[in-house]
N, C-alpha and C positions, 0 to 999 in steps of 0.2 A: 663323541665329545666335540668334534668340530661343528657338527650340525648345530648342537645346542648353543655354542659360542656365536655361530653365525646367527642363528635366531635372537639372540640377545642384542647382537649389533642391530639388526633389521630393527627391533622394537625401539631400540634407543634412539636410532637414527629417525624412525618414524615420529616418535615423540618429539624430537628437536624440530622436525619439520612442521608438525602439527601446532607446536609452542610458538613457532615462527610465524606461521599463518595467523594464529589467534592474535599474536602481538600487533599485527598489522591492522586488525579489524578496527575502525573508527569507533569512538566511544562519544556518545551525544549525551547531553544534559536537558533539563526542562528547559532552560534558557535557550537551548538551541531550536526547539521546536517551531516557533514562529517563523523563523528564517526558512526551514524546510519547505514550509508550504506556502510561501509568499509569491512564487512566481505566477503569472497570470497564464492562462491557456494560450497558446500559440495559435491554435486553430479553432474554427475557421478563420480564415484570414479576414481582417478588418471587422471582426465582432467586436462591438462595445460592451465588452465584459466589466460589470462592476462586483465589487465586493458585497455580497447579500449574505454574509454568514451570521450577522447579528440582527438582522431586519425584523425577525419575530421575537426578538429577546433572548434568542439562543447565545450560548457562549461559545468562543472559539476553543478554549480549552475544556477538555471533558474528562470524565472517569467512565468506567465501563458501565455504569448504570445509565448513563444519557450518552451513549457512544454513537448513535445511529447505525452502527455496525453489527452489533451482537445482541440477539434475545437472551433473556434469562434461560440458561439451560446448560447442556454439556459444553457447548464452544466457548460460551462465556467464562465458564469454570476452569478449562483448559487455559485460556487466555491470562486468567489471574493467577493460576498457578506458574505460569511461564514467568512471572515477575512483572506483570504490567504496572508501570507507574503512573503514567499520565498520556493523555492524547491532545492532540491539536489539529484544528480542521480550517479549511477555508472554503467557501462554497462561492463560486462565480456564477452569476446570472445574466441573462441578456433580455430578459421578459419586459423590463420596464422601458426599453428601446425599441422592442418588437413585439407589440401587442399580441397576445394568444400563443406566443412562442415560448414555451416554458422549458426550454432546454437549461440544463444547469451542469456545472463542473464542479467537482469537490476533491479536493485533496486531502488526506488524512495522514498524520504521523502518529505512531503508536510507539511510545518509548518503553524499554524493559531495562531491567537492572544490568542485564548482561546480553551479549550477542548470542550466547547458546540459549538464553531465554526467548529472544527474538526468534531464533530459528526454529525452537519447539512451538512457539505460538503460530508461526506461519505454517508450518506444517499441520498443525490442527485445522487451520483456516483452508488450506488446500484439501484436507481431507473432506471437510464440510462442503467446500465448493463442489466437489466431484459427485457428492450426494444429491445436491440440490440445482446445480446449473443445468440449463437445457441442453439436451442431447444433441451433440454436434456443434454446440457454441462455445466450445474451450479455446483460449487465445494462449498461446506460447511464444515469447519474444526471447530469444537466447541472450541478447544482450543485457537482460535483468538477472541471469543466473539460472542455475537448474532448479532453484528452490520456487522460482516464481511461477505464477499461474494467473489467469484471468478468463472472463467469459463474456459473452454478448448474446443478447436476445434483441433481434431487429424487428419484432412484431408490432403491434400498434402502440405498444408502451414500451418503447426501445430502452435499453439499458446496457451498458458495458462497464467492466471495471478490471484493474490489473493490480496485483499485490506482489510485492518482492521486499527484499531485506538489504538494509545497508548498515552494517554494524550492529547496534542493538536496538536499532529503529526498524519498525515495519512500516512501509509506505503504501498507500492504496490511491489509485486514480479511479474516479468513478465519473461516469457521465449518464445522464438520464434526463426525463422530461418530468420529473416531481410524480410520477404514477398515473400521468395522463397520457392521452393520445397526443402525439405531435409527429412532425416530419423531419425528424433528425436522423436522416439517411446517412450520415458520415460519421457516426458516433464511434466506431472502431479506430479509424485513423486519428481523430479528435483524442481519443483516449491514449493512443500510442504515443502521438506528440505530446501530450500533457504529461505522461509517465516519464518521457524522456527529460523534460525540462525539471521535474522534481529530482529524478536521479542525479542530473548533473548538479543540481544545487546541493543536493546531500553530499556529493562527493567533493565539492569545493568546500563546503562548510566544515567537513571532516578534517 
């Protein structure tokens, strides 16, 4: 009888702890999204980044069908089921000031109805990353939480990204050369620095 009572106390206490943790989760709205991805990339130093998000007629706000992140299929379906509401992005480019240097830095904010939904979506994204990212290219930066994950490919068409969660938003920092060859050799530290400013903005906004 004592052990049963003890078990009940543990469960109740555990529930209270979980409830308190959930209560501290920041909650964002659609109106929050532009602020979350507003910061410019801090690296490379003195790079004249310009906001190139809408240069081709693309929108900053997006739905799953035009997300630039998900192809139709199981991952998109999992993100939809997790309660995806809206996304917002900013694309920073330096190519107009440095001809033939097609480096771009993009920040994405994916809004979900609940923090639990954002966690579920991020888990699905991580699972997909583990299947398709280059061997040995995974990035893990503990400051963004145990749920976070990224990857980098430093080949002829370099790419790096990192994904993590703040409350009911999944954030993605991505650095690439638009699918072309370039000499973007510092893309991992650039991605890390950009993720840090996005994370700091999200935590201040919340």
